[in-house]
C-alpha positions as CSV (number, residue, x, y, z in Angstrom):
1,X,74.6,27.6,-46.8
2,X,77.7,27.9,-44.6
3,X,79.3,24.6,-43.9
4,X,80.1,23.6,-40.3
5,X,83.1,21.7,-41.6
6,X,84.4,23.8,-44.4
7,X,87.2,22.9,-46.9
8,X,89.6,25.5,-45.6
9,X,90.2,25.6,-41.9
10,X,92.4,27.5,-39.4
11,X,93.6,25.1,-36.7
12,X,95.4,26.6,-33.7
13,X,98.1,24.5,-32.0
14,X,100.1,25.0,-28.8
15,X,103.2,27.3,-28.7
16,X,101.8,30.0,-30.9
17,X,101.4,27.7,-34.0
18,X,98.4,27.9,-36.4
19,X,97.9,25.4,-39.2
20,X,95.9,26.0,-42.4
21,X,94.2,22.8,-43.5
22,X,92.7,22.3,-46.9
23,X,90.5,19.3,-47.6
24,X,91.8,17.7,-44.5
25,X,95.5,18.2,-45.3
26,X,97.8,20.7,-43.7
27,X,99.2,23.1,-46.3
28,X,100.7,25.9,-44.3
29,X,101.7,26.7,-40.7
30,X,102.2,30.0,-38.9
31,X,104.8,30.0,-36.1
32,X,104.6,32.8,-33.5
33,X,106.2,31.3,-30.4
34,X,108.9,33.1,-28.5
35,X,111.5,30.4,-29.2
36,X,112.2,32.3,-32.5
37,X,113.4,35.9,-32.9
38,X,110.5,36.5,-35.3
39,X,107.3,34.8,-36.6
40,X,107.4,32.8,-39.8
41,X,105.4,30.4,-42.1
42,X,106.7,26.8,-42.4
43,X,106.1,24.7,-44.2
44,X,104.4,25.8,-47.4
45,X,103.2,22.4,-48.8
46,X,103.0,22.0,-52.6
47,X,100.5,19.9,-54.6
48,X,102.6,16.8,-54.2
49,X,102.4,17.0,-50.4
50,X,106.0,18.0,-49.8
51,X,107.4,21.3,-48.4
52,X,108.4,23.9,-51.0
53,X,110.2,26.0,-48.4
54,X,113.1,25.4,-46.0
55,X,114.3,26.3,-42.5
56,X,117.8,27.7,-42.8
57,X,120.5,27.8,-45.6
58,X,121.6,24.4,-46.7
59,X,125.3,25.3,-46.6
60,X,125.6,28.1,-44.1
61,X,124.8,27.7,-40.4
62,X,125.1,31.5,-39.9
63,X,121.9,31.8,-42.0
64,X,119.6,30.0,-39.7
65,X,117.5,33.2,-39.6
66,X,116.3,32.2,-43.0
67,X,113.0,30.8,-41.8
68,X,111.0,29.7,-44.8
69,X,108.7,32.7,-45.3
70,X,109.3,35.6,-42.9
71,X,109.2,39.4,-42.4
72,X,112.4,41.2,-41.5
73,X,114.5,44.3,-42.1
74,X,118.1,44.9,-41.2
75,X,118.3,48.7,-41.0
76,X,115.5,50.1,-38.8
77,X,116.0,53.5,-37.2
78,X,119.6,54.0,-38.2
79,X,120.7,50.4,-38.2
80,X,118.7,48.2,-35.7
81,X,118.9,44.7,-37.2
82,X,115.6,42.8,-37.4
83,X,117.1,40.4,-39.9
84,X,119.8,38.3,-38.3
85,X,119.6,36.1,-35.2
86,X,122.7,37.8,-33.6
87,X,120.8,41.0,-33.0
88,X,118.8,41.6,-29.8
89,X,115.9,42.9,-31.8
90,X,112.7,40.8,-31.8
91,X,109.4,40.7,-33.5
92,X,106.6,39.4,-31.2
93,X,103.0,38.5,-31.8
94,X,100.8,40.5,-29.5
95,X,97.5,38.7,-30.3
96,X,95.6,37.1,-33.1
97,X,92.7,39.2,-34.3
98,X,90.7,36.8,-36.4
99,X,90.6,33.2,-37.6
100,X,88.2,32.4,-40.4
101,X,87.2,29.1,-42.1
102,X,85.1,28.8,-45.3
103,X,84.7,26.7,-48.4
104,X,86.6,29.3,-50.4
105,X,89.5,30.4,-48.2
106,X,91.1,30.2,-44.8
107,X,92.2,33.6,-43.3
108,X,94.1,34.7,-40.2
109,X,94.9,38.2,-38.9
110,X,97.5,38.9,-36.2
111,X,99.0,42.0,-34.5
112,X,102.8,42.1,-34.1
113,X,105.3,44.4,-32.4
114,X,108.9,45.1,-33.4
115,X,111.1,45.5,-30.3
116,X,114.7,46.8,-30.2
117,X,115.6,44.5,-27.3
118,X,116.1,47.3,-24.8
119,X,112.8,49.1,-24.4
120,X,109.5,47.6,-23.3
121,X,107.5,49.5,-25.9
122,X,107.7,48.4,-29.6
123,X,109.2,50.6,-32.3
124,X,106.8,49.4,-34.9
125,X,103.3,48.0,-34.8
126,X,102.5,45.4,-37.6
127,X,99.3,43.9,-38.7
128,X,99.4,40.8,-40.9
129,X,96.6,39.2,-42.8
130,X,97.1,35.9,-44.6
131,X,94.5,34.3,-46.9
132,X,94.9,30.8,-48.3
133,X,92.9,29.6,-51.3
134,X,93.2,27.4,-54.4
135,X,94.1,28.7,-57.9
136,X,92.3,27.5,-61.0
137,X,95.3,25.3,-61.9
138,X,95.0,23.5,-58.5
139,X,98.0,25.3,-57.0
140,X,97.8,26.9,-53.5
141,X,97.6,30.7,-53.3
142,X,98.9,32.5,-50.2
143,X,98.0,36.1,-50.1
144,X,99.9,38.1,-47.5
145,X,98.9,41.7,-46.6
146,X,100.8,43.6,-44.0
147,X,101.0,47.1,-42.6
148,X,103.6,48.8,-40.5
149,X,103.1,51.9,-38.3
150,X,105.7,53.8,-36.3
151,X,104.9,54.2,-32.6
152,X,106.8,57.5,-32.6
153,X,105.9,60.3,-35.0
154,X,108.2,58.8,-37.6
155,X,110.7,56.0,-38.2
156,X,113.0,55.2,-41.1
157,X,113.5,51.9,-42.7
158,X,117.0,52.3,-44.1
159,X,118.2,51.7,-47.6
160,X,119.0,48.0,-48.0
161,X,118.3,44.8,-50.0
162,X,117.1,43.0,-46.9
163,X,113.3,43.4,-46.3
164,X,110.4,43.1,-46.2
165,X,109.1,39.6,-47.1
166,X,111.7,36.9,-47.8
167,X,111.2,33.3,-49.0
168,X,113.7,30.5,-48.8
169,X,112.8,27.6,-51.1
170,X,113.5,23.9,-50.4
171,X,117.0,22.7,-50.9
172,X,116.2,20.6,-54.0
173,X,114.4,23.7,-55.6
174,X,117.5,25.9,-55.3
175,X,119.7,26.4,-58.3
176,X,122.9,25.7,-56.3
177,X,121.9,22.7,-54.1
178,X,119.2,21.3,-56.5
179,X,118.1,21.7,-60.0
180,X,116.0,24.8,-59.6
181,X,115.5,27.6,-62.1
182,X,114.8,31.3,-61.2
183,X,112.6,33.1,-63.8
184,X,111.5,36.7,-63.9
185,X,108.3,38.1,-65.5
186,X,110.4,39.1,-68.5
187,X,111.4,35.5,-69.1
188,X,115.1,36.1,-68.0
189,X,116.6,33.4,-65.8
190,X,119.4,33.1,-63.2
191,X,120.6,35.3,-60.4
192,X,123.0,37.2,-62.5
193,X,120.2,38.4,-64.8
194,X,117.6,39.1,-62.1
195,X,119.4,40.3,-59.0
196,X,118.7,43.9,-58.3
197,X,116.4,44.2,-61.3
198,X,112.7,45.3,-61.2
199,X,110.1,42.7,-61.9
200,X,106.4,42.3,-61.1
201,X,107.1,38.7,-60.0
202,X,109.8,36.1,-59.7
203,X,109.4,32.3,-59.9
204,X,111.6,29.6,-58.4
205,X,110.9,26.0,-59.6
206,X,112.7,22.7,-59.3
207,X,112.4,19.1,-58.2
208,X,110.7,18.1,-55.0
209,X,111.3,14.3,-55.6
210,X,112.5,12.3,-58.6
211,X,110.3,13.1,-61.6
212,X,108.2,15.8,-59.8
213,X,108.8,19.5,-60.3
214,X,107.0,22.2,-58.4
215,X,107.7,25.8,-57.5
216,X,106.7,29.1,-56.0
217,X,105.8,32.3,-57.9
218,X,106.2,35.4,-55.7
219,X,104.0,38.3,-56.8
220,X,104.6,42.0,-56.0
221,X,101.4,44.1,-56.0
222,X,101.1,47.3,-58.0
223,X,99.9,49.2,-55.0
224,X,103.2,48.7,-53.2
225,X,105.5,51.7,-53.0
226,X,108.4,50.1,-54.7
227,X,106.4,48.2,-57.5
228,X,107.9,46.7,-59.6
229,X,110.3,46.0,-56.8
230,X,114.0,45.2,-57.4
231,X,114.7,41.7,-56.3
232,X,117.2,40.2,-53.9
233,X,117.2,36.8,-55.4
234,X,120.0,34.1,-55.1
235,X,120.9,30.9,-56.9
236,X,121.4,29.3,-53.4
237,X,117.6,29.4,-52.9
238,X,116.0,32.6,-51.7
239,X,114.1,35.5,-53.0
240,X,112.7,38.8,-51.7
241,X,111.1,41.9,-53.1
242,X,113.3,44.7,-51.8
243,X,111.2,47.7,-50.6
244,X,114.2,49.8,-49.7
245,X,116.7,48.8,-52.5
246,X,117.1,52.3,-53.8
247,X,116.0,54.6,-51.0
248,X,114.7,54.5,-47.4
249,X,111.1,54.2,-46.5
250,X,109.7,56.5,-43.8
251,X,107.0,55.1,-41.6
252,X,104.6,57.3,-39.7
253,X,101.8,56.6,-37.2
254,X,99.5,56.1,-40.2
255,X,100.0,52.5,-41.3
256,X,101.8,51.8,-44.6
257,X,100.7,48.6,-46.4
258,X,102.3,46.1,-48.7
259,X,100.6,43.2,-50.5
260,X,102.2,40.0,-51.8
261,X,101.0,36.7,-53.2
262,X,102.7,33.3,-53.4
263,X,101.5,30.6,-55.8
264,X,102.7,27.1,-54.9
265,X,102.3,25.3,-58.2
266,X,102.8,21.9,-59.8
267,X,105.3,21.6,-62.7
268,X,107.6,24.2,-64.1
269,X,106.7,27.8,-64.5
270,X,103.6,28.3,-66.7
271,X,104.1,31.9,-68.0
272,X,100.4,32.4,-69.1
273,X,99.2,31.2,-65.7
274,X,101.6,33.5,-63.9
275,X,100.5,36.5,-66.0
276,X,96.9,35.7,-65.4
277,X,97.4,35.4,-61.6
278,X,99.3,38.7,-61.6
279,X,96.4,40.4,-63.3
280,X,93.9,38.8,-60.9
281,X,96.0,39.8,-57.9
282,X,96.1,43.4,-59.3
283,X,92.3,43.5,-59.4
284,X,91.8,42.1,-55.9
285,X,90.6,44.6,-53.3
286,X,92.7,44.8,-50.1
287,X,91.7,42.8,-47.0
288,X,90.7,44.6,-43.8
289,X,90.0,43.6,-40.3
290,X,86.9,45.0,-38.6
291,X,85.1,44.5,-35.4
292,X,82.6,41.7,-35.8
293,X,78.8,42.2,-35.4
294,X,78.4,38.5,-34.9
295,X,78.0,37.1,-31.4
296,X,81.1,35.3,-30.1
297,X,83.4,36.8,-32.8
298,X,85.9,39.5,-31.9
299,X,86.7,40.5,-35.5
300,X,86.2,39.5,-39.1
301,X,88.3,39.8,-42.3
302,X,86.7,41.1,-45.5
303,X,87.6,42.7,-48.8
304,X,87.3,46.5,-49.0
305,X,84.3,47.4,-51.1
């Protein structure tokens, strides 16, 4: 029977914010207000109740565009910068499509537009679906699926390290500002051994308070064009699967999709758990948004059959 007060709940707040609450505790928040150049997730809360991500670079004020977990790209249509805050380009949420609570997961779907800062019509239409659930080890799973479609017949995402989904970890988890360790799926560690190298996933783990270690494993999906993506990963605390590291990506009016998963876990990296989660993620069917047949519901989110 469906619970009227399920374990996983989507809770809207003013100013375009939406919290994901699990067992009465907020674990994630989506920010889509116009006070930021682009939407983002902050914080992602780990098992110990502390944020595993950070707003901004701990040592560089010109990197305030690093907003925890965010979508961006710095070479759209010949060089329009949707990455830095200095650009006039903006990503705006048009509307939310679906909010769903249940005892298994909380899900939200939104529609976004990428604007160059000069024209009233967007260059790109983006759909984003986020699903939050619990892993078997008690960690939090954030599944992110997004699609981009050009408004014009075609549009190029230029060759670059920067894009599409970036994650900045908390200061104490970073290798430079804390005691963090970066590990690839091949077991290699440190920026020097992982930067620009292909990997199905990357883990960043470190202290969140004295005696407590937690981390984030960031999974690429085999259906993604660039899988296994080459990683833009830094000792100073951030990681991103580069979709355009070696060549541009051409968008058309037919949406192109990418799928990622973040595992917010307790303790240091557990390699067998990460490998198991990667396999489970590979087998998961994509999420889709469809018009709801239920009264008082605009749309629903479900797995493709």
